[in-house]
C-alpha positions in Angstrom: 0.0 0.0 0.0 1.4 3.4 -1.0 1.5 6.2 1.4 1.0 9.8 0.3 4.7 10.4 0.7 5.6 7.5 -1.5 3.1 8.6 -4.1 4.9 11.9 -4.4 8.3 10.2 -4.7 7.0 7.9 -7.4 5.6 10.8 -9.3 9.0 12.6 -9.2 10.8 9.4 -10.2 8.6 9.2 -13.3 10.4 12.3 -14.7 13.7 12.1 -16.4 15.0 15.2 -14.7 14.8 13.5 -11.3 18.0 11.4 -12.0 21.6 12.5 -11.7 22.5 10.8 -15.0 21.3 11.3 -18.5 17.8 9.7 -19.1 15.8 9.8 -22.3 12.7 7.9 -21.1 11.5 6.4 -17.9 9.5 3.2 -18.0 7.7 1.8 -14.9 6.9 -1.7 -13.8 4.8 -2.6 -10.8 4.6 -5.7 -8.6 2.6 -6.4 -5.5 5.3 -5.1 -3.2 7.4 -2.7 -5.3 7.6 -0.1 -8.1 10.4 -0.4 -10.7 11.8 2.5 -12.8 13.7 1.6 -15.9 16.0 4.5 -17.0 18.1 2.9 -19.6 21.5 2.1 -18.0 20.1 2.0 -14.5 17.1 0.3 -12.8 15.6 1.6 -9.6 13.4 -0.6 -7.4 11.5 0.9 -4.5 9.6 -1.2 -2.0 6.1 -0.1 -1.2 5.1 0.7 2.3 3.3 -2.1 4.1 0.4 -1.4 6.3 -1.4 -4.5 7.7 -4.3 -4.6 10.1 -4.8 -7.6 12.4 -8.0 -9.4 13.4 -7.3 -11.6 16.4 -9.9 -14.4 17.0 -9.5 -14.1 20.8 -10.2 -10.4 20.7 -13.2 -10.8 18.4 -14.5 -13.7 20.6 -14.5 -11.7 23.8 -15.8 -8.5 22.2 -18.6 -10.4 20.5 -19.7 -12.1 23.8 -19.1 -8.9 25.9 -16.3 -10.4 28.0 -13.4 -8.3 29.4 -10.3 -8.7 27.3 -8.2 -9.5 30.3 -10.7 -11.9 31.8 -10.2 -15.6 31.8 -12.5 -18.5 32.4 -12.2 -22.2 33.2 -14.3 -23.5 30.4 -14.2 -27.1 29.3 -13.0 -27.8 25.8 -15.5 -26.8 23.1 -18.0 -25.4 25.6 -19.5 -21.9 26.1 -17.8 -19.3 24.0 -15.4 -22.0 22.7 -18.3 -24.3 21.6 -18.6 -25.3 17.9 -21.6 -23.0 17.5 -19.7 -20.1 19.0 -16.7 -20.8 16.9 -18.9 -20.6 13.8 -20.0 -17.2 14.9 -16.5 -16.0 15.6 -15.1 -17.1 12.2 -18.1 -15.7 10.5 -17.5 -12.3 12.2 -13.7 -12.4 11.4 -14.4 -13.1 7.7 -17.0 -10.3 7.6 -14.6 -7.8 9.1 -11.9 -9.0 6.7 -14.2 -8.5 3.8 -14.8 -4.9 4.9 -11.0 -4.3 5.0 -10.5 -5.8 1.5 -13.3 -3.7 0.1 -11.3 -0.6 1.3 -8.3 -1.9 -0.6 -6.4 -2.8 2.6 -4.5 -6.0 3.5 -5.4 -7.8 6.6 -3.9 -10.5 8.9 -6.4 -13.1 10.3 -4.8 -14.2 13.6 -6.8 -17.4 14.2 -5.8 -21.1 14.2 -7.9 -22.2 11.2 -7.3 -25.7 12.4 -10.4 -27.1 10.8 -10.6 -27.4 7.0 -14.1 -25.9 6.6 -12.9 -22.6 8.1 -10.0 -22.5 5.7 -12.4 -23.2 2.9 -14.5 -20.3 3.9 -11.4 -18.0 3.9 -10.5 -19.3 0.4 -14.1 -18.6 -0.8 -13.8 -15.0 0.5 -10.5 -14.5 -1.3 -12.0 -15.9 -4.5 -15.2 -13.7 -4.3 -13.2 -10.6 -3.5 -10.5 -11.3 -6.1 -7.9 -11.1 -3.3 -4.6 -12.9 -2.7 -4.5 -15.2 0.3 -1.6 -17.0 2.0 -1.8 -19.3 5.0 1.1 -19.3 7.5 1.6 -22.7 9.1 3.5 -22.2 12.3 5.2 -25.4 13.5 7.0 -26.3 16.8 8.0 -29.3 18.7 5.6 -31.0 21.2 7.8 -29.9 24.1 7.7 -26.2 22.9 4.0 -26.3 22.5 3.4 -27.8 26.0 5.7 -25.2 27.5 3.8 -22.3 25.8 0.5 -23.7 27.1 1.9 -24.0 30.6 3.0 -20.3 30.5 -0.7 -19.5 29.9 -1.6 -21.2 33.2 0.3 -18.5 35.1 -0.2 -15.4 33.0 -2.9 -13.2 31.6 -3.6 -13.7 27.9 -6.6 -13.1 25.7 -6.9 -16.9 25.1 -8.6 -19.1 27.7 -7.1 -22.3 26.3 -4.7 -24.0 28.7 -2.3 -26.9 28.9 -5.1 -29.3 30.1 -6.7 -28.9 26.7 -3.6 -29.6 24.7 -4.4 -33.2 23.7 -7.9 -32.3 22.6 -6.6 -29.4 20.5 -4.1 -31.8 18.8 -6.7 -34.4 18.2 -9.0 -31.9 16.6 -6.4 -30.4 14.2 -7.0 -31.1 10.5 -3.8 -31.2 8.3 -3.4 -28.5 5.7 -2.7 -31.1 3.1 -5.5 -29.7 0.8 -3.6 -26.4 0.4 -1.1 -26.2 -2.4 2.4 -24.8 -1.7 1.5 -21.6 -3.5 -1.0 -20.8 -0.7 1.0 -21.9 2.3 4.2 -20.8 4.1 5.6 -23.1 6.8 7.5 -21.4 9.7 9.5 -23.2 12.4 8.7 -21.2 15.5 11.1 -23.2 17.7 13.6 -20.8 16.3 14.1 -17.3 17.8 11.4 -14.8 16.7 13.9 -12.8 14.5 14.8 -15.9 12.6 11.1 -16.9 12.1 10.5 -13.4 10.7 13.5 -13.8 8.4 12.1 -17.1 7.1 8.8 -15.4 6.4 10.3 -12.5 4.6 12.7 -14.7 2.6 9.8 -16.1 0.6 9.2 -14.4 -2.6 5.8 -12.9 -1.8 5.4 -11.4 -5.3 5.7 -14.9 -6.8 3.3 -16.3 -4.3 0.7 -13.6 -5.1 1.0 -14.2 -8.8 0.3 -17.8 -8.3 -2.6 -17.4 -6.0 -5.3 -17.2 -8.6 -4.1 -20.4 -10.2 -3.8 -22.1 -6.8 -7.4 -21.2 -5.8 -8.7 -22.7 -9.1 -6.6 -25.8 -8.3 -8.2 -25.9 -4.8 -11.7 -25.5 -6.3 -11.2 -28.4 -8.7 -9.6 -30.7 -6.0 
């Protein structure tokens, strides 16, 4: 997404007199994440500013059910606001909010587990209907790391009410992402330090992934 400042810069770079060397014509190319200026002998590539909103399922859940964000409960697995019926409402709300953001031309991160295939299918349908790109980030970790993270929740305040005692049930409910082609999925090893996980994410050629999204969604629909 371009900022007003970047728009002014791009407008200036479109003119031959902007450059310190001789330029007869300036040609432009655009990708999902950058603007490229061809000036003959030299090529200039400028990354676009990235502005991403985040929709967190835990935040949406508590707001929808009028529960304090720092409040916790000792709900049993898949009961109350974590029941299957409630989950359907939560994911429906998240996708509706995402649709509003996409209509405004904004990118959005959906911070939810999407552990069940039918929720992933709904997200893919939204992307198809809105002619939007979509990429799933599959965050992996060892069993030991996951148990440790859940145990930390037992002694700290988080938006999520899920705790270590529900770990086995969460694992048994998880549905593999095997239906998603590689063009729609990035796998990140979160056992590594956060900085390295971020580097892994940014190392993927997002522009290539975006170009392949339309083809990948068609593949998903026919599968």
